[in-house]
C-alpha positions, 0 to 999 in steps of 0.5 A: 368125177370121183373125189371131186369137191362139190356142194356145202362143206364143213371143216372142224377143229380137233376139239370138234368146234366148227373151223370153216364152212362154205361151198365148192363147185368143180373143186373150187371155193365159191360164194361166202366162206366163214372161218372160226377160231377154236372157241367157235367165234367167227374170225373171218369171212371171205367171198370167192 
């Protein structure tokens, strides 16, 4: 199972501001994911 996406993940814009965060289980997005613009403002929330 090497390389599998599991648990909480955070992704960042090039300016190091948070871009997205949420959880993976068995390589799939689960639960609530939040997405942010380059200034760090919340722009979207999705549920999986």
